[in-house]
C-alpha positions as CSV (number, residue, x, y, z in Angstrom):
1,X,-29.5,19.6,-13.0
2,X,-25.8,20.2,-13.1
3,X,-23.5,17.2,-13.3
4,X,-21.5,16.6,-10.1
5,X,-17.7,16.8,-10.1
6,X,-16.0,13.4,-9.7
7,X,-13.2,13.0,-7.2
8,X,-11.0,10.0,-7.0
9,X,-8.5,9.3,-4.1
10,X,-5.9,6.7,-3.3
11,X,-3.1,6.1,-0.9
12,X,0.2,4.7,-2.1
13,X,3.2,4.3,0.3
14,X,2.2,6.4,3.3
15,X,0.4,6.4,6.6
16,X,-3.1,7.3,5.4
17,X,-2.9,10.6,7.3
18,X,-3.9,12.7,4.3
19,X,-7.1,10.7,3.9
20,X,-7.7,11.2,7.7
21,X,-7.4,14.9,7.1
22,X,-9.9,14.7,4.3
23,X,-12.3,13.0,6.7
24,X,-11.5,15.8,9.2
25,X,-13.4,18.3,7.1
26,X,-16.3,16.9,9.2
27,X,-19.7,18.2,8.3
28,X,-18.4,20.1,5.3
29,X,-18.2,16.7,3.6
30,X,-22.0,16.8,3.2
31,X,-21.7,20.1,1.4
32,X,-19.0,18.6,-0.8
33,X,-21.3,15.6,-1.5
34,X,-23.9,18.0,-2.9
35,X,-21.5,19.1,-5.7
36,X,-19.1,16.1,-6.0
37,X,-19.2,12.3,-6.1
38,X,-16.4,10.1,-5.0
39,X,-15.2,7.7,-7.6
40,X,-12.3,5.3,-6.6
41,X,-11.6,6.0,-3.0
42,X,-11.2,4.2,0.3
43,X,-14.4,6.1,1.2
44,X,-16.4,4.2,-1.5
45,X,-14.3,1.0,-1.8
46,X,-14.5,1.4,-5.6
47,X,-11.4,-0.4,-7.0
48,X,-10.9,1.3,-10.4
49,X,-10.4,4.9,-11.3
50,X,-13.0,6.0,-13.9
51,X,-12.9,9.4,-15.6
52,X,-12.6,11.8,-12.7
53,X,-12.3,15.5,-12.6
54,X,-10.0,15.5,-9.6
55,X,-7.5,12.9,-8.4
56,X,-5.9,13.1,-5.0
57,X,-2.8,11.0,-4.5
58,X,-1.2,10.5,-1.1
59,X,1.9,8.5,-0.5
60,X,5.2,7.9,-2.3
61,X,5.7,5.3,-5.0
62,X,7.5,2.2,-3.7
63,X,6.3,-0.8,-5.8
64,X,5.0,-1.8,-9.2
65,X,1.4,-1.7,-8.0
66,X,1.9,1.9,-6.9
67,X,3.2,2.7,-10.4
68,X,0.2,1.0,-12.0
69,X,-2.4,2.8,-9.8
70,X,-0.6,6.2,-10.3
71,X,-0.6,5.8,-14.1
72,X,-4.2,4.8,-14.0
73,X,-5.0,8.0,-12.1
74,X,-3.0,10.2,-14.4
75,X,-4.8,8.6,-17.4
76,X,-8.3,9.0,-15.9
77,X,-8.1,12.3,-13.9
78,X,-8.3,15.7,-15.5
79,X,-6.5,17.3,-12.5
80,X,-4.0,15.3,-10.5
81,X,-2.9,16.5,-7.1
82,X,0.0,15.2,-5.0
83,X,-1.2,15.5,-1.4
84,X,1.2,15.5,1.5
85,X,4.9,15.2,2.0
86,X,5.1,11.5,0.9
87,X,3.5,12.2,-2.5
88,X,5.5,15.4,-3.0
89,X,9.0,14.2,-1.9
90,X,8.7,10.6,-0.7
91,X,8.3,11.5,2.9
92,X,9.1,9.0,5.6
93,X,8.9,6.0,3.3
94,X,11.8,7.5,1.3
95,X,14.1,7.1,4.4
96,X,14.8,3.7,2.9
97,X,16.4,5.4,-0.1
98,X,19.6,5.9,1.9
99,X,20.4,2.1,1.7
100,X,20.1,-0.3,-1.2
101,X,16.9,-2.4,-1.5
102,X,19.0,-5.5,-1.0
103,X,20.3,-4.3,2.3
104,X,16.8,-3.1,3.4
105,X,15.3,-6.5,2.7
106,X,18.2,-8.4,4.3
107,X,17.9,-6.3,7.5
108,X,14.2,-6.7,7.6
109,X,13.8,-10.4,6.8
110,X,17.2,-12.0,7.4
111,X,19.3,-10.2,10.0
112,X,16.6,-8.3,11.9
113,X,15.8,-8.8,15.6
114,X,13.3,-11.6,16.3
115,X,13.5,-13.1,12.8
116,X,12.1,-16.6,13.1
117,X,12.2,-17.9,9.5
118,X,14.9,-15.9,7.7
119,X,13.9,-15.5,4.1
120,X,13.0,-12.6,1.9
121,X,9.4,-13.0,0.7
122,X,9.1,-14.1,-2.9
123,X,5.4,-14.6,-3.4
124,X,4.2,-13.6,-6.9
125,X,1.1,-12.0,-5.2
126,X,3.4,-9.4,-3.6
127,X,4.0,-6.3,-5.6
128,X,7.6,-5.9,-6.9
129,X,9.5,-3.3,-4.8
130,X,11.2,-0.5,-6.7
131,X,14.9,0.4,-6.2
132,X,13.8,3.4,-4.1
133,X,10.7,5.3,-3.0
134,X,9.8,8.0,-5.6
135,X,7.8,11.1,-5.3
136,X,4.7,11.1,-7.5
137,X,6.0,13.8,-10.0
138,X,8.9,11.5,-10.9
139,X,6.5,9.0,-12.3
140,X,3.7,11.1,-13.8
141,X,2.8,14.7,-14.5
142,X,1.3,16.3,-11.5
143,X,-0.9,19.4,-11.8
144,X,-0.8,20.6,-8.2
145,X,0.9,19.8,-4.9
146,X,-0.8,20.2,-1.6
147,X,2.0,20.2,1.1
148,X,1.8,19.1,4.7
149,X,2.3,16.1,6.8
150,X,-0.5,15.8,6.6
151,X,-2.2,18.9,5.2
152,X,-4.8,20.1,7.6
153,X,-8.5,19.6,6.9
154,X,-8.9,23.3,6.4
155,X,-6.0,23.3,3.8
156,X,-7.7,20.4,1.9
157,X,-11.1,22.1,2.1
158,X,-9.7,25.4,0.9
159,X,-7.8,23.7,-1.9
160,X,-10.7,21.7,-3.2
161,X,-13.3,24.5,-2.9
162,X,-10.9,26.8,-4.9
163,X,-10.7,24.1,-7.6
164,X,-14.5,23.6,-7.6
165,X,-15.0,27.3,-7.9
166,X,-12.7,27.5,-10.9
167,X,-10.0,29.4,-9.0
168,X,-6.3,28.8,-8.8
169,X,-5.8,27.1,-5.4
170,X,-4.0,29.3,-2.9
171,X,-3.2,28.5,0.7
172,X,-2.6,31.1,3.4
173,X,0.4,30.3,5.6
174,X,-1.8,29.8,8.7
175,X,-3.3,26.7,7.0
176,X,0.1,25.0,6.5
177,X,1.6,22.7,9.1
178,X,4.1,19.9,9.2
179,X,3.5,17.9,12.3
């Protein structure tokens, strides 16, 4: 019996749309389950990334916890893929990069409309925010990027099946969209 390929996934600072596209491969996921097993993933609720063949990262990097998770994935995944605009270039979360973190927090928690108890959260349980939102490749080495916002289910399917077949992933233009 051939060992199954291990796939790990996570979402950092993003909307979870890339994971929704992964789920949108629909019944093809059963075919994927025949040759692959999901390690750490919201699909399995496994919290730690073990040694995986493929790591799929969606979302930008906005806090210390994101950095920790991303480094864990890089250390434990043979092939690391930045999935979607947020992972590739910071996406919508990176809009906050146009102002300082101090200004962003003050606008959100002190000066914003409807603020009832004006104070910036300072609980040690909250991950420390970074000065800006970073794309994944600025923190760790990325092997591939799968563009889109989000990438379509067909694009994700094509990309993963190319990798599983030992081919260099290629995406025809008709599979790409940026909604």
